[in-house]
C-alpha positions as CSV (number, residue, x, y, z in Angstrom):
1,X,-30.2,-0.3,0.4
2,X,-28.6,-0.7,-3.0
3,X,-26.0,-4.0,-3.1
4,X,-22.5,-3.5,-4.3
5,X,-20.7,-6.7,-5.5
6,X,-16.6,-6.1,-4.5
7,X,-14.4,-8.1,-6.1
8,X,-11.1,-8.0,-3.8
9,X,-8.1,-10.7,-3.0
10,X,-7.2,-9.5,0.1
11,X,-9.3,-10.1,2.9
12,X,-9.3,-10.0,6.8
13,X,-7.4,-12.4,7.7
14,X,-5.0,-11.0,5.6
15,X,-2.6,-8.5,6.6
16,X,-0.7,-6.0,4.9
17,X,-1.4,-3.0,3.0
18,X,-3.4,-4.2,0.5
19,X,-6.6,-5.2,2.4
20,X,-6.9,-1.7,4.1
21,X,-8.4,0.5,1.6
22,X,-11.6,-2.1,0.8
23,X,-12.0,-3.0,4.4
24,X,-12.6,0.2,5.5
25,X,-15.0,0.8,2.8
26,X,-17.1,-2.2,3.9
27,X,-16.8,-0.6,7.1
28,X,-18.8,2.6,6.6
29,X,-20.9,1.7,3.7
30,X,-23.9,0.8,5.5
31,X,-24.3,4.5,6.7
32,X,-24.5,5.7,3.2
33,X,-27.2,2.9,2.1
34,X,-24.9,0.7,0.3
35,X,-24.7,-3.1,1.7
36,X,-21.4,-4.2,0.3
37,X,-21.5,-8.2,-1.1
38,X,-17.8,-9.3,-1.2
39,X,-15.7,-11.6,-3.3
40,X,-12.5,-13.4,-2.3
41,X,-10.3,-16.6,-2.5
42,X,-11.4,-19.2,-0.3
43,X,-7.8,-20.0,0.1
44,X,-5.5,-17.0,-1.3
45,X,-1.6,-16.8,-0.5
46,X,-1.4,-14.2,2.0
47,X,1.2,-11.6,2.5
48,X,1.1,-12.1,6.2
49,X,-2.2,-13.0,8.6
50,X,-3.8,-10.1,11.3
51,X,-6.7,-11.6,12.9
52,X,-6.7,-8.4,14.6
53,X,-9.0,-6.6,11.4
54,X,-11.7,-9.1,11.4
55,X,-12.9,-6.6,14.3
56,X,-13.5,-4.4,11.2
57,X,-16.2,-6.8,8.9
58,X,-19.9,-5.7,9.4
59,X,-22.2,-8.2,10.9
60,X,-24.0,-9.8,9.2
61,X,-22.1,-9.2,6.1
62,X,-22.4,-11.9,2.8
63,X,-19.0,-13.0,2.1
64,X,-18.7,-15.3,-1.0
65,X,-15.8,-17.3,-1.2
66,X,-14.5,-19.7,-4.0
67,X,-11.0,-22.2,-4.0
68,X,-8.4,-20.5,-6.0
69,X,-5.0,-22.1,-7.7
70,X,-2.0,-20.4,-7.1
71,X,1.5,-21.5,-8.9
72,X,2.8,-20.5,-5.3
73,X,3.9,-24.2,-4.0
74,X,6.2,-24.8,-7.2
75,X,7.7,-21.3,-7.1
76,X,8.3,-21.6,-3.1
77,X,9.8,-25.3,-4.2
78,X,11.8,-23.5,-7.4
79,X,13.7,-21.4,-5.7
80,X,14.2,-23.2,-2.5
81,X,12.1,-21.3,-0.2
82,X,9.5,-24.1,2.7
83,X,6.2,-24.4,2.2
84,X,5.3,-22.2,5.0
85,X,7.2,-19.3,3.8
86,X,5.4,-16.5,2.5
87,X,5.7,-14.5,-0.7
88,X,7.3,-10.7,-0.3
89,X,5.6,-8.3,-2.4
90,X,7.5,-5.9,-4.7
91,X,10.6,-7.6,-5.0
92,X,12.0,-7.6,-1.6
93,X,14.3,-10.3,-0.4
94,X,15.2,-10.1,3.4
95,X,18.5,-12.3,3.5
96,X,20.4,-12.2,0.4
97,X,20.8,-11.0,-2.8
98,X,18.7,-13.0,-5.5
99,X,20.1,-16.1,-7.1
100,X,19.7,-17.9,-10.5
101,X,16.8,-19.9,-9.8
102,X,14.8,-16.4,-8.3
103,X,15.6,-14.5,-11.8
104,X,14.1,-17.4,-13.8
105,X,10.9,-17.5,-11.3
106,X,10.6,-13.7,-11.6
107,X,10.8,-13.9,-15.9
108,X,7.8,-16.9,-15.7
109,X,5.8,-14.7,-13.2
110,X,5.6,-11.7,-15.9
111,X,5.9,-13.6,-19.0
112,X,3.7,-16.7,-18.5
113,X,1.5,-15.4,-15.6
114,X,-0.3,-13.0,-17.6
115,X,-1.8,-10.1,-15.8
116,X,-0.8,-11.9,-12.5
117,X,-0.6,-15.4,-10.5
118,X,-4.3,-15.2,-10.2
119,X,-5.2,-15.7,-13.3
120,X,-6.4,-18.8,-13.1
121,X,-9.0,-17.8,-11.1
122,X,-11.0,-15.7,-13.4
123,X,-13.2,-18.4,-15.2
124,X,-14.3,-19.8,-12.5
125,X,-15.2,-16.8,-10.7
126,X,-17.0,-15.6,-13.8
127,X,-18.8,-18.6,-13.4
128,X,-19.7,-18.7,-10.1
129,X,-20.4,-14.9,-9.7
130,X,-23.1,-15.2,-13.2
131,X,-25.2,-17.9,-11.5
132,X,-25.1,-15.8,-8.6
133,X,-25.9,-12.4,-10.0
134,X,-29.1,-14.2,-12.1
135,X,-30.3,-14.7,-8.6
136,X,-29.3,-12.1,-6.3
137,X,-30.4,-8.1,-7.6
138,X,-26.8,-6.0,-7.3
139,X,-26.8,-2.6,-8.5
140,X,-22.7,-2.3,-9.1
141,X,-19.7,-3.8,-9.8
142,X,-16.4,-3.0,-8.0
143,X,-12.7,-4.6,-8.9
144,X,-10.1,-3.3,-7.1
145,X,-6.2,-4.4,-7.9
146,X,-3.6,-5.4,-7.8
147,X,-3.6,-8.4,-8.3
148,X,-5.3,-7.3,-11.8
149,X,-6.9,-10.1,-12.7
150,X,-9.5,-8.9,-10.2
151,X,-10.2,-6.3,-13.1
152,X,-10.9,-8.9,-15.6
153,X,-13.4,-11.0,-13.6
154,X,-15.0,-7.7,-13.5
155,X,-14.5,-7.2,-17.7
156,X,-16.1,-10.4,-18.5
157,X,-19.2,-9.8,-15.9
158,X,-19.7,-6.1,-17.4
159,X,-19.7,-7.6,-20.8
160,X,-21.8,-10.5,-19.9
161,X,-24.2,-9.1,-17.7
162,X,-23.5,-5.3,-18.3
163,X,-24.4,-4.4,-14.8
164,X,-22.1,-0.8,-14.0
165,X,-18.8,-1.4,-13.0
166,X,-16.0,0.6,-11.2
167,X,-12.4,-0.7,-11.2
168,X,-10.4,0.8,-8.4
169,X,-6.2,0.9,-8.7
170,X,-4.5,1.0,-5.7
171,X,-1.1,0.7,-7.5
172,X,-0.3,1.2,-11.3
173,X,-0.2,-2.0,-13.8
174,X,2.0,-1.3,-16.3
175,X,3.4,1.8,-14.6
176,X,4.0,0.1,-11.0
177,X,7.5,0.9,-10.0
178,X,8.4,-2.4,-10.6
179,X,7.2,-3.4,-13.7
180,X,10.7,-3.1,-15.5
181,X,11.9,-5.8,-13.3
182,X,9.4,-8.2,-14.7
183,X,12.1,-8.9,-17.5
184,X,9.1,-8.8,-19.8
185,X,9.5,-10.6,-23.6
186,X,7.5,-7.7,-26.1
187,X,4.9,-10.0,-26.9
188,X,4.5,-10.1,-22.5
189,X,4.5,-6.5,-22.6
190,X,2.0,-6.0,-25.6
191,X,-0.3,-8.3,-23.4
192,X,0.0,-6.5,-20.3
193,X,-0.7,-3.1,-21.7
194,X,-3.6,-4.7,-24.1
195,X,-5.5,-6.2,-21.0
196,X,-4.7,-2.4,-19.3
197,X,-6.3,-0.8,-22.4
198,X,-9.2,-3.2,-21.7
199,X,-9.9,-2.8,-18.4
200,X,-9.5,1.2,-19.0
201,X,-11.5,1.3,-21.8
202,X,-14.7,-1.0,-20.4
203,X,-15.2,0.1,-17.0
204,X,-17.8,2.6,-16.5
205,X,-15.6,4.4,-13.5
206,X,-12.1,4.0,-12.8
207,X,-10.9,5.5,-9.4
208,X,-7.7,6.0,-8.4
209,X,-5.1,6.9,-5.5
210,X,-3.6,10.2,-6.5
211,X,-3.8,13.5,-8.9
212,X,-0.5,12.4,-10.6
213,X,-1.5,8.9,-11.2
214,X,-4.8,9.9,-12.8
215,X,-2.9,12.1,-14.9
216,X,-0.6,9.2,-15.6
217,X,-3.3,6.7,-16.6
218,X,-4.6,9.6,-19.0
219,X,-1.5,9.1,-20.9
220,X,-2.1,5.5,-21.1
221,X,-6.3,6.0,-22.0
222,X,-7.7,9.3,-22.2
223,X,-10.8,9.5,-20.2
224,X,-11.7,11.0,-16.6
225,X,-10.5,9.6,-13.7
226,X,-11.6,9.7,-10.0
227,X,-9.6,10.3,-7.2
228,X,-10.1,8.7,-4.1
229,X,-6.9,8.6,-1.4
230,X,-5.8,6.3,0.6
231,X,-7.1,7.3,4.5
232,X,-7.3,6.7,8.2
233,X,-9.5,5.3,10.7
234,X,-10.6,7.6,13.8
235,X,-11.4,4.5,15.7
236,X,-8.3,2.9,15.2
237,X,-6.5,5.8,17.2
238,X,-5.5,4.8,20.8
239,X,-7.3,7.3,23.0
240,X,-5.9,6.4,25.9
241,X,-2.4,8.8,26.8
242,X,0.5,6.5,25.7
243,X,4.4,6.9,26.9
244,X,6.3,8.6,24.1
245,X,9.8,6.8,22.7
246,X,12.6,7.8,25.2
247,X,14.8,7.8,22.5
248,X,14.9,10.4,19.0
249,X,13.2,7.5,17.6
250,X,12.6,7.3,13.4
251,X,10.5,5.0,12.4
252,X,9.2,3.5,9.4
253,X,6.3,1.3,9.1
254,X,5.4,-1.2,6.6
255,X,7.9,-2.7,3.7
256,X,11.0,-1.4,3.0
257,X,11.7,-2.7,-0.4
258,X,15.3,-1.9,-2.2
259,X,13.8,1.2,-3.8
260,X,12.6,2.7,-0.5
261,X,16.5,2.3,1.0
262,X,17.3,5.9,2.3
263,X,21.0,5.5,1.6
264,X,21.2,9.4,2.0
265,X,19.4,9.2,5.0
266,X,21.8,7.1,6.6
267,X,24.5,9.2,5.1
268,X,23.2,12.4,7.1
269,X,22.7,10.2,10.2
270,X,26.1,8.9,9.9
271,X,27.7,12.4,9.8
272,X,25.3,13.4,12.8
273,X,26.8,10.6,15.2
274,X,30.2,11.5,14.2
275,X,29.9,15.4,15.1
276,X,27.3,15.1,18.4
277,X,27.7,12.7,21.0
278,X,24.4,13.5,22.5
279,X,22.9,12.5,19.2
280,X,24.8,9.0,19.6
281,X,23.0,8.3,23.2
282,X,19.8,9.6,21.5
283,X,19.3,7.7,18.3
284,X,16.9,5.0,17.4
285,X,16.0,3.8,13.9
286,X,13.0,1.9,14.2
287,X,11.7,-0.5,11.2
288,X,8.1,-2.5,11.5
289,X,7.8,-4.5,9.0
290,X,10.2,-6.5,6.2
291,X,13.1,-5.0,5.2
292,X,15.0,-5.8,2.2
293,X,19.0,-6.9,2.6
294,X,20.1,-3.8,0.9
295,X,18.7,-1.9,3.9
296,X,20.2,-4.1,6.5
297,X,23.6,-3.4,4.3
298,X,23.4,0.1,4.2
299,X,22.9,0.4,8.1
300,X,26.1,-1.7,8.5
301,X,28.5,0.6,6.1
302,X,27.2,3.5,7.9
303,X,27.5,2.2,10.9
304,X,23.8,2.4,12.3
305,X,23.7,-1.2,12.9
306,X,24.0,-0.3,17.0
307,X,20.8,2.1,16.3
308,X,18.6,0.1,14.2
309,X,16.0,-1.4,16.0
310,X,13.9,-4.3,13.7
311,X,10.4,-5.3,14.4
312,X,8.8,-7.9,12.5
313,X,5.0,-7.6,11.1
314,X,2.7,-6.5,13.7
315,X,-1.3,-6.7,13.8
316,X,-2.5,-3.2,12.6
317,X,-3.9,-2.2,16.1
318,X,0.4,-2.3,17.8
319,X,1.2,-0.7,14.2
320,X,-1.0,2.1,15.6
321,X,-0.1,2.6,19.1
322,X,3.7,2.2,17.7
323,X,3.3,5.2,15.3
324,X,1.7,7.5,18.1
325,X,4.5,6.6,20.2
326,X,7.6,7.4,17.8
327,X,9.1,10.6,17.9
328,X,9.3,11.2,14.4
329,X,7.7,8.8,11.2
330,X,10.0,8.1,8.2
331,X,7.9,8.6,5.0
332,X,10.6,7.3,2.4
333,X,9.2,7.6,-1.4
334,X,10.2,5.0,-3.5
335,X,13.1,6.3,-5.6
336,X,11.4,5.3,-9.4
337,X,10.1,6.9,-12.0
338,X,6.4,7.4,-10.8
339,X,7.6,8.7,-7.2
340,X,5.6,11.6,-7.7
341,X,2.2,9.9,-7.9
342,X,3.2,7.3,-4.6
343,X,0.7,7.8,-1.5
344,X,1.3,4.8,0.8
345,X,-1.5,4.0,3.2
346,X,0.3,4.6,5.7
347,X,1.0,8.3,4.8
348,X,-2.4,9.3,6.1
349,X,-2.0,6.7,9.4
350,X,1.0,9.2,10.0
351,X,-1.2,12.1,10.0
352,X,-3.4,10.6,12.0
353,X,-0.8,9.3,14.7
354,X,0.0,13.8,14.9
355,X,3.8,13.3,15.0
356,X,6.1,14.9,13.0
357,X,7.0,13.2,9.6
358,X,9.8,13.0,8.0
359,X,10.0,12.6,4.5
360,X,12.2,11.9,1.5
361,X,10.7,12.3,-1.9
362,X,9.8,14.7,-4.8
363,X,9.3,18.0,-3.4
364,X,6.7,18.4,-6.4
365,X,5.0,15.1,-6.0
366,X,1.6,14.5,-4.5
367,X,2.8,13.4,-0.8
368,X,4.4,16.6,-0.6
369,X,1.4,18.3,-2.0
370,X,-0.3,16.6,1.2
371,X,2.5,17.6,3.6
372,X,2.7,21.2,2.9
373,X,-1.3,21.7,3.2
374,X,-1.7,20.0,6.2
375,X,1.8,21.3,7.7
376,X,2.5,17.7,8.8
377,X,6.4,17.8,8.8
378,X,9.4,18.5,6.8
379,X,10.2,16.5,3.1
380,X,13.6,17.0,1.2
381,X,14.2,15.3,-2.3
382,X,16.4,12.3,-2.6
383,X,19.4,14.3,-3.5
384,X,19.2,17.1,-0.8
385,X,21.7,16.8,1.6
386,X,21.6,19.7,3.1
387,X,18.1,20.1,3.7
388,X,17.7,16.7,4.9
389,X,20.4,17.5,7.3
390,X,19.0,20.7,8.1
391,X,14.6,18.7,8.9
392,X,16.3,16.0,11.2
393,X,18.4,18.7,13.3
394,X,15.2,20.6,13.6
395,X,13.6,17.8,14.6
396,X,15.8,16.9,17.2
397,X,16.2,20.4,18.5
398,X,12.8,20.2,19.3
399,X,13.2,16.5,20.8
400,X,15.8,18.1,23.2
401,X,13.8,21.0,24.3
402,X,10.5,18.4,25.1
403,X,8.6,20.4,22.3
404,X,8.5,18.0,19.4
405,X,5.2,18.1,18.6
406,X,2.9,18.3,14.5
407,X,1.0,21.0,14.1
408,X,-0.9,19.5,11.7
409,X,-4.2,20.6,10.2
410,X,-7.5,19.8,7.9
411,X,-7.0,15.9,8.1
412,X,-10.3,15.4,9.1
413,X,-10.7,15.4,4.6
414,X,-9.2,12.3,4.4
415,X,-10.6,9.9,7.6
416,X,-12.6,6.2,5.9
417,X,-15.9,7.7,6.7
418,X,-15.3,10.7,5.0
419,X,-13.8,8.8,1.7
420,X,-16.9,6.5,1.8
421,X,-19.1,9.1,1.5
422,X,-16.9,10.1,-1.6
423,X,-17.3,6.8,-2.9
424,X,-21.0,6.5,-2.3
425,X,-21.5,9.8,-4.3
426,X,-19.7,8.1,-7.3
427,X,-21.9,5.1,-7.1
428,X,-25.1,6.8,-6.8
429,X,-24.7,8.2,-10.2
430,X,-24.8,5.1,-12.1
């Protein structure tokens, strides 16, 4: 077998969205004659811990680990957090509006820790991996970001050893939805963009997760970008018969930051509650994962608190079960300038759960295109109240009639095994 070195910050038992993509690629790479070698921190600041993911790690795989120093203990003390508290991604605040120390900490993060707080791991990693690669044959190096410090490790190895390098962008760098919130000086912004250009111009191949993201990256640096979406793993699905929720449950899985707070949805649900007493008895708003304080405030504002079922972070296998048991799955696209390119990993797990999807987002975006092609649900734009209300009424009517189900088709191309086959094909061309 040929060997591929994968540089990733997130690896089990780390939970959350960042670990899924490359854990699943690694799970299936051997079936396509590639032996993965993982390089990951020994002591990372994980967003959550999920030991259930360890079952997907192949037997006898080589996992290289070295210590990492990150400024998070200082950051937590500065903003008044306990040492054991987790750092939320994407500027999500569960309990309160950010105070002055948090705003100062954001400025420090954006302007002093470039490209991110893992930058102090770069040089030590290059030294360690250079020694390893001198003694062990590796055919391809892959870096996956964010955090984009992983790409800078690979960039230095590429210049030093000239091993073929594939850079995988799970999210954009300077066009990520919260980039403007980093409070960057002109100098810091230029440095971010200069490093981004170095990665995009030196990597032998660059993978992105959607077609629109590829077009946007081409605007930043004109080259070819390969698209491999996120996906779902058929082996994760519950095969036994599951009892569906009794209520008309609208379930959102994953973090819900301020940019994903669907105020229009709460407004429409408030109107339906006031118009239909039966709807009052049936409605459940089920949010699984971290929820920004602004979402809770919106639910209060629209008198929906009594329908709100908050479920904290769950292991991935339990999340899959909840997706399959829910009546309707909420796909909420961040209301940000890059909304058209957003294709979250949970979208594909929603498809595999075969429950109807209610999406709010750009109707000409990448998620909308897949939704239309697979006939997996309904979509309305961010400000289209009439269509959103009509979509909910259709779903609710089918729920009351006992016929609510998804008739999606053609989703097999998004299976993790098929996506790994695509990846193996790209690497074979080096």
